[in-house]
N, C-alpha and C positions, 0 to 999 in steps of 0.2 A: 445367271441363266441367259440374260440378254447378250452378254459378251460371248457366250458359247454358241448361242443360236445364230447370231448375225454372220460370223465368218462361214459357218456351215451353209447358211442360206445363200450367201453371196457366191460361194463356190458352186452350189447347185445351179444357180442362175447363170453363172459363167459358162457352165458346160452347155447351156442352151444355144450359145453362139447367136444371140439375137442381134440383128443389124437394124431392124425397124421395130418400133413398138407394136405389140399385138394385144388384142383384147381377149381375155378369157372370161367366160361367164360361169355362174354356178348352175349350168344346165348340162345334162348328160343325155346323149342319144340312147333310145331304147330300140333294140332290134328284136324282131319276131320271126321265127322260122316256120311255125305251123301255119295252116291256111285259114282257120276260122276259130272264133271263140263265140260261145253262146251264153246269153245272159237271161236269167229267169227271175221273176219276182216271187218272193217267198213270204208266207205268212205263218205266224206261230200263235196258237191260241192255247189258253189254259183250260183244262177240263176239271170241273168241280162237280162231284156227285153225278157223274155221267153226262153232265150238260156242259156244253162249250161256252166259255166266257167270250163275250163279243169283243171286248177290248183287246187291241193288238199288244203283244208282249214285246218290248224292246229289250232283248236279252243282252245285247252288247253295251248297253248304257253303263257308264262307269260311275256316275254320280250317286249320291245318296249315302246312307249309313252302311256300315259293314253288315248289319243284320239283313239288309236287302241286297247289297251288291254281291256278296259271296255266294248265296244260293242261286242268284241269277247266273253267275258265271258257271256254277256246277251244272245248271240246266243246259247251258250252251255247249259245254264240253260233252255232256251226255248225248245231245243231238248230233254233234260232230261225229262221235263214235258210231251212232246209228246210221248216219249217212254213209260212212265209209263201208258199212256192211251192205247197204242197199245199192249203192252206186259204185261198185268195185271196178268196173271195166273202164269207163271214161275217167280222165283226170278231172277232178272237180275241186272247186274252191268256194267255201262258204265264209262270208265276211262277218258272220255273227249277228246279223240284223235282218235284212230283208232282201238280200241279193245272193244268187247262186250262179257261179260260172262253171261251165263245162267245156271240154275240148271236143265233145261229140254231142249231137242232139239227143235229148232224152226220149225214150219211147212215149207214144201217145198215151198209154195207160198210166204212165208214171205221173203225167201232168195233173191228173185228177186224183191220184192216190195220196192218202195221208200217211205220214210216218209217225207212229205212236212212240212216245218216250215215257217210260215210267221211272221216276226219280224218288229215291229214298234219302231223306235228309236226317242226319243224326244230330239232334240238339243235345250236345254233351253236357252243357251247363245245367239243363233242366232234366236230363235223363229221359228224354222223350224221342220218339221217332215220328217224322212227318212224311207222308207219302203223297206225291202229286203226279198228275199225268199231264203231258203236253202233247199237242199234235201239230206237226209241221206239214204244210200243204203248199203245193205250187198253185198260185192263184189262177193263172191263165197261161196261154201259150204265147205270151208276148216275149219270146226269145229274140234276141238281137244278134244278127250275124255280122261280125266284123272281119272283113277279109284284109289280110296284110300280105305284102310281098316279102320276099326273103330278106331284103336289105332294109326293111322298116318302112318303106313307102306304102301308104294306104291306097288300095285300089278303089274300093267302094264300100259303102255302109248301107245296108238295107234292113227293113223291119218286116218280119213275117206277118204281122197283123196290120201293116201299113200305118203304124203309129208315127206321129211326128215327134221325133226325139232329137234333142240337141246333140250333134255329133261329138263335140269335144267332151261333153259330160259322160258319154259312154266310155271314152278312153280313160277318163279320170276314175270312174267306178271300177273299171277292170284292172288297169295297170297299177293304180296306187296300192291295191291290195297285194299285188305281186312284188312290191318294192321291199317287203320284209319276208324273211323266211317263215313259212307257215307249217307248223307241226300240229296236225289236227288232234292228236291224242292228248296233248297236255297244255296247249295254249291256243289263243285265237287273237286276231288282230282286226280292228275296225278302222275304216277311213271315214272321218266325219269332219266337215268344216275346214277342209284343207290341211288337216293334220292327222298323222298316224298315231294311234294310241295302242300301246301294248298293255293289255289289262293285267297280265301276270305281274308286271312291275307295280302297277297301281295297287293291286291287292296286297302286295307284300309290305306296304308302308305301315309300320306299326309304331313309329316314334313321332315326337311332337312336330318336327319340321325337317324337311329334306330339301336341300338346294339341288335342283336337277337341271341338266342340260337336255333340252328337247330338240327335235328336228322338225321344222315346218316344211312340209313337202307338198308338191302338187304336180300332177302329170298333165301336160298340155300338148296339143297338136301344134306342130311347127312345120316350117317349110324346109325340106332337105335339099341343100344346094348341090350335094353330090349326085342326086338323082334327078337333075333337071328341074328342080323346084317342086318336086312331088311332095304331097303331105307325108309327114313322118311324126314321130313322137319323141318327147324329151321329158326328163325328170328335173324339176327345180328343187334345189336344196337350200335351206337357210337355217341358221342356228338361232335358237331362242333359249332363254334362261328364266326360270321362275322358281318360286318357293311354294311348296305344298305344306299346309298346316293341318294337323290332325285335330278334329273337334274334341272338346273337353275343357276342363278347368285351365284358365290361363296360367296359374301357378305351375301346374303340371307341365305345360308346354315350355315355360321358361326353364324349369329345372332340367328337363330332358335336353333342351338346346345347350345349356351351359354345363351339363353333367354334374348337377348338384341335387341335394335333397331339399325339401321345403324348410327344414330346420336350418340348413346351411344358408339358404337364401335369406331367412329371417335374421340370421347373425350378421349378414352383410348390409343391413339397413343403414348402418352408420358408415359404410364404405362408399364414398362418392364415386370413385372410379368404377367400381362394379355396378352400382345402381345406374350410372349414366349409360353403360352398355346395355343394361336391361331396358332402359327407356328407349334407346334406339331400336331394340328388337321389338318392343311392344307397338311402336308406331306403324309397323307394317301390317298388323293383324286386326281385322274387323272382329269386334267382340260384342257381347251382350251382357247386361246386368241381370242376374238371375232373380233378383227380388222384384223387379218391375218388368222384366223381359224386354227392356229397352235396348235398342242397338246403338252402339257407340261407333261413330265413323271417323272421329277426329280426336283420338286420344293424344294428349300433348305429352304426358309423362307423369312424374310423381310431384307431389307437393313438398317443397323443401323448406327447411327452416331459414331464418334470416341469414345465417352464415353460409348456407348452401352445402353443408357437410353431412346433413342427416335428413332423411325423409320423415314426414309427419306420419303418425300412426292413427288408425281409426279408433276413436274413443268409444267406450261402452255406454257413455251418456247419451249418444245419439241413436243407440239401438233401441228398438221397440220392445223387445222381450229378451228373456234369458237365452232362448235358442239362437236368436240373431246375434246376441253378444258373444255366445260361445263360438260362432262361426267367424265373426268379423272383427272382434275386438283385438287390437294389436296388429292388425293387417296394415300394410302400407297404403297411403291415400293416393289414388290415381285421379288425375285432373283431365277433364274434357273441356276443350275450348270451343266456343261457338259464337256466331255473330247474330245479334238480334235484328229485328226489323228496322231499328233506328240506326243501324250501322256500327253500334258499339260492341265491344268484345265482352263476353260473359263467360263464367266458369261454373262447372258442376264437379262434384267430388264423389268418388265411389271407392269402396274397399277392394283391394286387389283380390282377396279371396272370393269375392262375389262375382267376378267376371269370368265369362266362358268364351272360348273360341268358337266362332260360327262354323257350321259344316260347309263343305265344298269351297274352302278358301284356298285360292291359288293366286298368288300375287306375282305378276311379271317383274323382272328385275328393274326395268326402267321406271316402274311406279312405286318402288319401295323407298320409303322416306329415310330409313336408317342407312341404307347403302348409298354411297356416293356414286352417282351415275358417271360412267366413263365411256365416252364415245369409242366405238370399236374402229380402229384405223384399218385401212384396206388390207395391209399385210396380215394382221391378226385375224381378221374375218375370213380372209382367203384360206389361211392355215386351218382355222376352225371348220370351215366348210369341207376342206380336204379330209379332215379327221372324221367328220360326220359321214362322209361318203364311205369310209372304211367301216364305220359302225353299222351301216345297213347292208354290208356285204356286197357292195357293187364291185369291189376288186376281185371277188372270187365267186364262182358259180355255186349256188346251193342246190339242193336236191329238187326243191319245188320249181325253181326257175328252169332247171334242166328239163323237167317233165313238160313244162309249158313251152319250151323252146324259146325262152325269153332271155336276152342278155342286155346289159347296159354298158356303154362305153366307159372305159376306165378314166380317160382324160376328159376334162370339161370341154364344152364346145368352144371353139375358137372362131371369132368373127372378125371381119374386116372393119376397120374404123374409117370414118369420114368426118371431117370437121366443117361446120358451117361458119362463114365469116359473120361477125357481128354487123347488124345494120348500122347505117350512119346516124349517130345521135347528134342532134342539133341543139345548141344553146344560143343565147342572145348576148350581143355585146355591141355597143355603139349603134344601137338601133337596127342591127341586121343579124341574121342567123349565120352561125358558123359551126363547123363540125367539131365536136368534142373528141379528144383522143381516147381511144378504147384500149384497155389492156389486152395484149395478144393472147394470154393464157386464161385469164379469169373473166374476160369480157366485161370488166367493170370500167367506169369512166369517172372523171372528176368534173363536177359542175360548180365547185365552190367559187371560182373566179368568173363564172358566167351569170347573167341575169336570167330570170324565168322567161320563157318564150311568150308567156302571157301572164302578167302580174295581175292578181285580183284586186278589186277595190273593196275596202271595208270602211263603212261610214262610222261605225261605233264598235270599238273593241273593248270588252270588259274583262278584267281579271278578277276572279273570285278566289280569295286566299283561305284555305281551310286552316283553322286554328286547332292547336292541340300540342301534346307533349312530343318533342322530337322534331317538330316542324320549324322551318325558318321563321324568324320574326318578320313583322310587316315591312320593316325597312329593307330587308333583303328581298322580300317579294316584290317591292317596288323597283328595286334595282334590276331584278330579272325582267320585269315588265318593260322597262326602258330599253334593255338590251334586246329583247324580243322585237319590239317595234322598230328599233334601229336596223336590225338585220332584215326585217321585212322590207323596209324602204331601200336598203342596199340592193336587194334582189329584184327590185322593180315593182313592188306592191305599193298601193296607196292606202294608208291608214290615216283617216282624217281626224279621228278623235279616239283617245283611249283613257280608261279610268279603271279603278279597282277598289275592292274593299274586302273585309273579312266575312266569312260565312261560318256559322256556328254548327248548324245541323242540316239535315235534309229538308226540313220544312222551310228553313231560312233560304236554302238554295232555290226551292220552288218559288218562293215569294220574289226572289231576285229575277228568276227566269220569267215569271208572269209580268212583272213590271217592265222588264227589258223588252218583251214581245209587244206589250201595249205601247211603249215608246216608239218601237219600230213601226207599228201599224199607224200610229198618229202621224209619223213623218211621211208615210206612203199615201196619205190622203191627197187626192188630185192626180194619182197615177205616177208620182215620182218614185224612182228606184232608191231603195235604202236597204243596205245589208248590215245586219247586226251579227256579232260573233262573240261568244263567251268562252273563256279559257279558265278551267278549274285547276288550281295548283294545290296538291294535297298528298295524302298518303296513298300507298298502293293497296287500295281496299276495293274488292269486287262489288261490295254493296253500294259504295259511293259511285263507282264507275257505271254500273248497270242503271242506277237511279238517274245519273246524269244523262245517259243516252235515252232513257225513257222520257225524260223531260224534253230532250231535244226533239223527239218525235211528237210530243204533245203540243209544244209551242212553236215548232218549225223554226228553231233558232240553232244555227250551226254551233257545235261545241267541240272542245278539245280538252283532254285530260292530261296534264303534265305532272309527273310524280315529283315529290319534294326532293328525293335523293338525286334526281337529275338536275334540279335547280341548284342544289348544293355543289354538284360537280362542276357546273358552269360558272358559278360565282366564286369558286375556289381559284379560278385563274385570274390573272391581272386584267384590269378593265380594258386595256389596249388589245389583249389577246382574245377577248370574248367574241369580237366581231368575226374572228377567223375560226371559231370553235365548230368542229364538225357536228357535235351533238346538237348545238343550237341550229345549225343548217338543216339537219334532219327534221327538227321540230317545225321550223319555218316552212319547209317543203310540204309538210302535212297541212299547215295553216293555209297555204296558197291553194292547194288542191281542194280542200274542204270549202273554200270560199269561191270556187268556180274558176280558178286559174289553171295554167298549164306550165309544168316545170321544164320539160324537154319535148322536143318534137322528133319523130322518126322520119327520116327522108324516104322518099318513094323508092321501093325496091324494083329495079328495072326488070321488066319481063314477067313480074309476078301478077297473076290475074285475080288475086284475092285480097291482098293487103291494102287497106285504104290509106291513101296518102293525105288527103285533105277533103274539105267539104264537097266541092263540085267536081273534083278531078276524077279521072278514071283510074282504077276501078272503084265503083260505088258499092260497097258491101255492107249489108246489115248483119252484124255479128251478135249472136245471142248465146249466153251461157246459163246453165241451170244446175243447181245443186240443192240438196235437201238436208236439213238439220232435224234430227229426231230427238224426242225427249227420252229419258231413261225409261226402261220397262217398269211396270208396276210390280211391287212386291206381292207375295202371296197374301199377306195380311191386307194390303190395299184392295186386291181383287176380291177377297172374301167380304170386305166391307162395301163393295160396290163403288169404289172411287172411280170417277170418270178420268180417263187418261188425258194428258195434255196433247194439244195438236202438234203436228209436225209443221215446219216452216220451209217453204220453197223460196230460194233466193233467185231472182231473175236479174241478170246482168245484160246490158246491151250498150250499143254505141249510137243510139238514135235520139237521145234526149237533148243533145246540143248540136250546134252546127259543126263541131269538130268531131269527125268520125274516129279519132284516136282517143277520145274521152269515154270511159266506161263507167256508167252509173247503174244503180240497181234499185229494186223495191222488193217487198215481201208479199207472199201469198200464203195463207194458212190453209192446211188441208188435214185430212183424216190422220189420226195418230199412227206413226211408224209405218206409213205407206210410202215406199220409195217412188213409185210411179205417179206422175201428175195425171189427173183426170182429163178427159177430153174437153169438158166444159172450161176447166182452168186454162188449158193450152189455147183453146179458141179465143177466149177473152184476152189472153196475153198477145196473141197474134193480132187481134183487132187494135189493141192499144199501141203496140210497137209500130205497126205500119202507119197509123195515124200520126204518131210523133215523128216518124222518119220523113214523111211527106211535108209535115209542118216545118221541119228544120232544114231539109235539103231541097225541097221543091221539085223532087223527081222520085221515081221508083227505084229501088235497089236492083242492080244487075246480078248480085249474088246474095243468097241467104245462107249463112253458115251457122249451124247449131252445135254448140259444145255441150257435152254432158259428162258428169262424173257420178261415181257411186253405183255403177252398173256392172253386173257380171254377165257371163255369156248367156245364161238362161233368160235374160231380159232384153236381148237385142230387138226382138220383134216389138216389145212394148215401147222402146225408144223410137222406133220407126213410126209407131202409131202416134206417139207424142208429137213428133215433127209433122205428121200428116194433119193433125188437128191444128197445129200452129199455122201451117200454110192455109188451111181451110178458113181459119179466122181472118187471115189477111185478105183472102179473096172475097169473103163475105163483106168486109169493111169497104173494099174497093167497089163492090157491086152496089152498096148503099150510097156511096158518094158518086156513083155513075161516072167513074173514071174512064176516059176514052183510051188511055194508054194501055197497051197490052202488057200483062204481068206474067212473064214466063222466065223467072230468074234461074240461074244455076243453083241447085239445091244440094247442100253438103251437110252431112252429119259426121262429127268427129267425137269419139269417146276418148277422154283424157283421164288417166288414173295413175296413181302411184301405189295402189293396193295390189302389189305383186311381189314375188320373191326374187325376181331377177336382179342380180348385181353384176356389173361388168368391172373388170380389173385390167389396168394397163400394165403389162409385164415387160420390163426392160432389163438391161444389164444393171441398172441402178436399183432395181427392186420392184416391188408391187405397189402401185399407186392408184389413186383415183383417175378416172378419165378426165380429160380437159373439157372445159366449158365449150359448148357448141358441138360436141360429139353426137353423132346420130348413127344408129344401127338399124338397118332396114333389110337385113338378110340373115339367114341362119336360125334365128330364134323367134321369128315372126309367124303369125297365123297363116295357114295355107288357104284360108277361105276369104279373108278380107285384106285389103292393103293396110299395112301396119308398120310402125317404126317406134323405136325407143330413142328419146331425145334427152340429152343432158344439157339443158339450157344454161344452168347456173353453176357456179363454182361451189363445191362443198367446203364450208368453213371448218367443220369438225366431222369426224366419223367417215363412213363410207357413203359415197354418192349414190343416189337412187334416181333413176330416170322416170320421166313421165311416159307411159305407154299410150300411144295414140293409134286408134283403130278407126278407119274410115268405113262407116256403115252404109253411106249413100253418097253418090255423086252422079247427078243426072247428066253430066257431060260424058260419061262413059256407060256403055251398055252392060258390060260384064266386069265386075270388080276384080275377079280372079286374074284378069289380064290387064291390070291397071298399068298404063305406060310408065316407064321409069322416069321420064322427064316430068310428067305430071305429079308423080310422087315426090320428086325433089322440090317441085314448086310448092307442094303442100308442106313439106318439111321447113322450107324457108319462111313460109307464112306463119306457122305455129311458133317457130323460133323467134320471129320478130315480135309476135304478141307477148312473149315473155319479157320484152324490154319496155312494155307499155304501162308498168305499174305506177310510175311517176313519183313515188314517195321515197325512193332510194336510188343510189347511183350504181345499181347492179340489176341484172335480170333475175326473175323469179323462176322457180322450178316448174310451176304450172303456168300455162298461158293466162293472160290477164282476164279474159271473160270467165274462166272457171275460178280463178283466184277471187275475183270480185263477187261472184255468185256465192262462193263458200262463205265469205265474210258477211255478205248480206243475210244469208240464211241464219248464220250464228247470231247476228245482231237481232233479227226478228225473234228468235227463241228467247234471248235474254230479255227483250222488251216484254214478251208475254209473261215471263216469270215475275217481273216487277209488277205488271198489271194484275196478275192473279194474287200476289201477296198483299196487294193493297185493298183487296175485297174482303169484307167480313164473311159474306156468304157467296159461294161460287155462283156466278151468273150462268143462266141457261142461254147460250148464244151459239148460233151456227158459225161455221168457219167462214162463210161468205160475209156475215156481219162483222166477225172479228177482223177480217182483212180490211174492210172499210174503216174500222175503228183504229187499227194499229199500223196499217201499212202506210208508207211514204209515197205511194204511187201517184197520188193527185196533189201532193204538196210541192213546194219549191225545193225541198231537199232532194227530190228525184232528179233534179238537174245538176246536182253536184255529187262528188264522191264523199258522202257523209261518213262512210265506214272506213275511211283511210286511217 
């Protein structure tokens, strides 16, 4: 197939006669011919014995068991038919839940009129008939008028009831429903959470597992370059793949998947090849044990005999009674692997016949354990996207789109490409800084022959060797410690003393940390500086890693976790070659940054008004990043028991904790569970703390304050502006308390940076379809018409298809109107964000996210992990506020806040 596909594809590309590379995105223009579209809010209530039920009925919801889902779909179909009789004149579209669109305004009497629907359900299995009444009503006159020009440019959006509604969201609500053909008599479509769901296909799933290709879509407002930059609309398409599993006995699901009967499956218990395939299939599926109703989340596979050729069978001796023996005896034994609080691995055993597939099980392909993840290369993703476009009938007009006067461009949007030059990366050699050569395509650089621009000083370096099966012996651990220290000194670090010993368990590790911290504190008596550093060498175990980082926060001792497999890889090389090993270089780069050093320095960007070059030089910018890590939602069982949810953790990243403005450190703040927005009190306190540290380390006020934010959608833009206002208010309050005579009126900038979007860009040339080069920026064609925006590909994609960071400028006090943001100032912002991607320090390549956001994300993740370790160590959950938890677990007021401890 590959040999047939490639010549055909090259021939097609050859006919394009491309002389210069061009970028094609998975974005398609949407055109609208009619003048207006009206949007109405709809409510559906259930009538029981003549009385209306207060609860709102979500008829288009696809989840739940078939006994609930299918009648709900029948109700929606009945309402659709009733609507077609009531509103025959205007073209209308009901999305199956709470929104009704029309091409003409509805009469005033219709707004208060209720549409009764009488539904008769025939319960064939029980021989009964069930009659139910529903009433659909227009809640109010909050219709939204969307005026569109004939070429897709949007003229204005108004609300008849003067409601403040996000403009982009209206376009999403309306046009996403139009993206699929709508046949009101036999099917309906709902748009929810950025994805289109066709319920007719979901309803028809009657077998154990189905591997389906879905289409992740979103409609967004963009800027139309063909119409003088006027607002237009576009459709984003991306391809997803998942597996849907039908609830029921696990044996039944396995048999349906492999096309066998339970007896045939039992006959293959001695066939290792078949049973290994069944093992891989089972690992994808969340199941429960029917005897205890326990959910199993980490099924390892079957229990095998010593030869590995036959699975163990469930014995009747372990069954409690004859009924249980009849059901489980002779069934294959399934193993669940879990880790205890002591970090050790334990196992539980269950009979295969007693396991059931959980309902609502949908596993994305990239999360399936049995399937080998394969990155989708740009050519394959581009072709899959083109096929998805045909599946949703973009290539041809369907009847409903013709009624609405809506059409979608056949070809994806083509945008102009522009590449940014990599900033000058400086290393150190012979006591002076010199420029490191940067790769022209990937923007990577080589620093192996250069020393660190600032080598850290470590007074005592301690290596803790984890003991156990499969780990290197102490002699090899000692050899690695010597190689590590030698590499540190080669790169310009000072290591005055190092030692090491074995560690047996987590309690032993804490005793070592406690003694190490006491030794450090004793050396610091009298005001002397003394830095202690501990490196744990052991297995790749999340329990050990999280416990190590929790102890780091508890005793304020910098730590690093090096995996035993990495040590074996380094020691496998000759001793003379270890000093030049890139793996060892990367580990030492982390050690230097964690200890307060600097690996590389970025030269001043001439003419850029935001990027900080060094301590007292201009520009002097205070750069802040914020991201939030949320705990998983509580299960229904936990909610019924009244279990208190875990708090969310806010990661604060800034460049004000040291004299070097290119060093980004962070600390944690705990807040209410699963709340993305930071409260005003939290942001005010953050502002007071950051401005105090900035003045302490720089001796002057910042000329720019730049706020980076991630995890925000369009409906939360105002909330982000409020966060920043509280941040600035806290800074001014602190300056008022200190009676600062210097005027504080910096340039205030808010930048949203996210990779949670569907946009992909492809470079199409005669050679084929490839990823765009590092440094590519797109600031026209697919950007927002309301705010300055650009897509930046800062890093080179090692595998798969590259994904840009979408940067939206929500605020810039140097400009009165953001819609008329000067081109030169936008390019200045692009260079600023691009240079921040080179500030990560622990690798010789840029990151996809700018460093303030990257560091904030890692800080929030570390805070969540530390809280889990803290909670698991309590016998009874403590009643403590988020403010007290922040004081207890945050690194804000410790010496760790001055270094990049989460590197």
